[in-house]
N, C-alpha and C positions, 0 to 999 in steps of 0.2 A: 509598553515596556515590560508588562507582566509575562513571566514564563508560564504559559498555560499548560505546557507539557510536564512541568515539574512544579505543581502548586505547593506552596508552603502551608501545609495543612495545620501545622502547629500554630503558626501565626494567625491563620484565619479562624482557628478554633478558640483563640485567646481574645479576640476582639469583642468587647462588651457594649461598645457604643453603637446604637442601631444605625445611625447615619454612616459612620465609618465602615460598618460591616457591609452595608448596601453597596458602597462604592468599591470596597475591596473585592466583593464577590462578582461584581458586574462583568469584568473581563472574562471570568471563567464561565459565566452563564450566557452572555450575549455574544461573545466572540466578535464577529465583524460588525455587529450593531453598536458595540460599546463606544468606540470613538465618535460615531455619529451622535449618540445620545449625549456625550460629554460636550459636544459643540453647541448644544441647545441652551437657551436661558435657564436659570437655576430651577424654577418651578416646573417647567416642561421636562427638564432633564430628570428631576426626581420622580415625576410621574411615570415617565417611560422606563426608568430603571426599576422601580417597584413592580410595574406590570410585567416587565421581562423576566424578573426573578421568579415571579409566580408562574409564568409560562414554563420556565426551566424546571420548576418543581413538578409541574404536571408531566413534562417530558420524562423526568426521572422516574415517576411512578410507572409510566408506560414502558420505559426501557429496562428498568431494573427489578420490577416485581417478579416473583418466582413463577407466576402463571398468569395467563390472560384473565382468569377470574379474579385473582388478587389485584391485578392492575385496574380492572373496571371498578372494583369495590373501592380501592383507594382513591381513584380519580373522582368518583361520585362523592365520597366523603369529603375530599379536599374542597371541591366546589361548593358543597352544601354548608361548609363552615362559615361562609360569607352571608348566611341568612340572618346573622345577628350583627349589631353595630360593631362589636369587638369580636373578631374571628376566634373561634374555638381552636383547640389543638389540632394539628395536622396528623394524619395517620402515620404510624411509624413504618420504617422499612428495615426491620431488624434482620430479615433473611435475604436481603437484596443480593443480586447476582453481579456485583461489581467486578470488573476485569482490569481496569487501569486507573491511573491517577485522576483522569478526568471524571470517571465514575465516582471516585471517592470524594472529590470536591463537590460534586452534585449531591451526594448523600449528606455531606456536611451542611449544605444549604438547607435541605429538608429538615435535618435535625435541629438547626438553629433558626427555623422559620419565624419564631416569635420576634426576633430582632427586625425582620422585614415587616411583620405585622405592626410593630411600634411606629415605623415610618408611615405605613399605610394609614393608620388611624389618625395621623397628624395632617393628612391631606384634606383638602376641601371636599364638601359633599359631592359635587359634580365629578371631581376627579376620582373619588372612591367608586362612584357608580360606574364610571367608564372602565375601571379596572375589574370590578365585579362582573360586568357584562362580558368583558374579554375572557375572563377565567371560565365563566359558565358556558360561553359559546365554544371555547376550545375543549372543555371537558366533555360536552355533549358530542362534539365531533369525534373525539378520541374513543368514547364508548361505542359510538356507531361503527367506526372503522375497525375497532378491535373485533367486533362481530364479523365484519366483512373479511378481515384477514383469517379469522378462525374458520369461517365457512369455505374459504378458497385455499386452504392449506398454507397460509402464510404469504400469499402472493397477490398483488394487485394485477388485474387483467386489463391492459390497454391504457391508452392516453386519457380517455374520459375518466377512468377511475383515479388515475394519478392526479389529474387536475382537480377532481372533486376532493381528494385528500388534501391538496394544497389549500383549497378554499375553506374546508371544514375544520382542518386541524392545524397544520404547521403554518398556514398562511394567516391565521387569526392574529398572532402577536405581530406579524409583519404589517398587516393593515392597521392594527392598533398603533404601532410605532409611527407609521406614515401619518396617521391622523394627528398624533402629538406633534410631529415635526412640522406638518403643514397646517396646524391649528384647525383641525377638523375639516379642512377643505377637501381632503381625500375622500371623505364620505360623500361629498357632492359629486365626485367624479368616480363612481364606484367601479365602472368597467376598467378604467385606466389603473386604478389602485389594485384591482384583482390581478391584472397582467403584471404589474410590478411585483406583487407578492409571489406570483408564479415564477418569475425570473429568479427571485431571491431564494425561494424554497426549493426549486429544482437544483440550485447550487448545493443546498444542504443535503438533499437526497443523494446527489452524485458523490459528495464528499464522504458520506457515511455508508456507502454501499457495502464495503467489506465488513464493517462492524455490525451492520444490520443483518447481513447474512449469518454471521456467527450466532446471533440470537434468534434466528429462524424467521426473518422477515425480508421480503424482496419487493421492489417496486417495478420489476420488469419480469414478464413471464419466462424469459430465456434463463433466468437464474433459479427456477424452481428446483432443478436437479442439484443445486449447490447449497440449499438451505442447511444451515448448521456448520458450513465450512468457514474458513477464514478469508475466502476470496482469492487465495493463491493457488498455485499448482494447476490442476485441471480446470479450475474455475476462472483462471486469469483471462483467457480469451473471451469468455462470455461476459465477464465483468467489464472488459474494455468495450465490447459491443453495446452493453446496456448503458454505459456512461456516454458513449457516442450518440446513441439514439435519444437519451434524455437531454443531452446538451443541444441536439438539433431542435428538440421541442422548445428548449429555452430560448434559442436564438430567434425564434419567431416572435418573441416578446422583447427583442433588443431595443426597440424604440419606445418602450412603455414609460421609462423614467422621464425621458424628455417630453413626451406627450402629456404626462401628468403635471410636470412642472410648468409647461406652457399653459395648461388649462387653469392652474391655480394662480390667483391674483396676489402674488407675494409683494411686499413692499420693496422699494429700491434697495434698502439696506436690510438684509435678511440672513441671520445665522442659520435659519432653517434650510436655505438654499445650499449652503455649504455642507450641512449635515446630509442632505439628500445626495449631493454629488459624491461625498465621501463614501456613502453606502454603495453607490454604483461602482466606485473604484475598487472597493473590497470585493464586490461581486465579480468584477472584471478579473481581478487577480486570481480568484478561485477558478474561473473558467479557463484561464491560461494554463493553470496546472492540470485541469481536467483534460484539456486538449492534448497535452503531452501524454497523459496516462491512457487516453483512449485512441491514440494514433492519428489525431487530427493536426493540421498545421497550427503552430502557436504564433504568438505575436508579442511585440514589446509593450511595456507599460511599467508604471511604478510598482515596486515590490516592497520596499521598506515602508513601514507605517508612517514614519516622519515625512517621507517624500509625498505620500498620498495626502496627508494632512496639509502640507504646504501647497499642493496642487488644488485642494478643495477650498481653502480659506478665501482666495480672491472671489469665489462665487458669491460670497456674502455681499459683495459690493457691485457685482456685475453679472447680470443675467446672460449677457453674451458670452462671458467666460464659461459659465455653466453649460451653455449650449455647445460651445466648442468641445469641451471635455466629453459630454454625453454623445455628441455626434461621432467623435473619434472612437469611443467604446462601441457604439452601434456598428460602425464600419468594420471594426476588427472582428466582432462576433459574427457578423454576416459573412465576412470573407472566410473565416474559419469553417 
């Protein structure tokens, strides 16, 4: 129910309790992941929330630093602060290039990172290790691809590079969250988990194409001529083409969620199954919007968050219910 387009920055800036701050910031950082995280048991939910907030901080350094050099330096320093039991201060983003309310709420998260650190230090040793591994893996991938973007003039070249970016950077928090949801079983089914992360992260790429263009980054070579634009006007046709081709890349992974859930031996009663189904429903909702924006046929499905939660909850009690929803989403994506 949080209005992410108009965040209450005054309220978020006034929260001093670390636990309350984590839950208040989660919808602004995790977006479609937040409801799935909240469906998990308390300990797993807290672990996933802290990990995702740290991932959002890394994204903020990547997106809002004034130069690629500043971004690489800040990302490296942020990951390096976990070399001690109690993380040190995070790099400041005083000269950040914020353009909208979403950017400002992410800057606030970085500014108040110590509250997230307080929750992090209260986790068990193994959970802290999982988060540190995720942060360091994501940071290494970001630094690697910052150089790739710089060498290629701000553009990724071809499907292979886009998928590598999904695996090395934005797919890292997705696979981390899948591991939490599925109690580390996703790690035993690595190929399926990677395909799920590709499906999810290609949604993130298509959603942010216009904003990424404005900051000089593109995930499709057809957009090279429009770097620095807002994705409108002369760029609109090429943006639609890029979204269409990236969406077709995603649809080839349409069955990945169902195959991963089938491979994982979840108990008969499993809130994690509901969380996974809800994640797929949010992904489906995004691709319905993307289809309209890119000139592909659209399809019906739940749009209101409450209706998606109601559709996902029975999956906790019934694997066949989960299969039915996931098969419906697969058919719709492939038909489009």
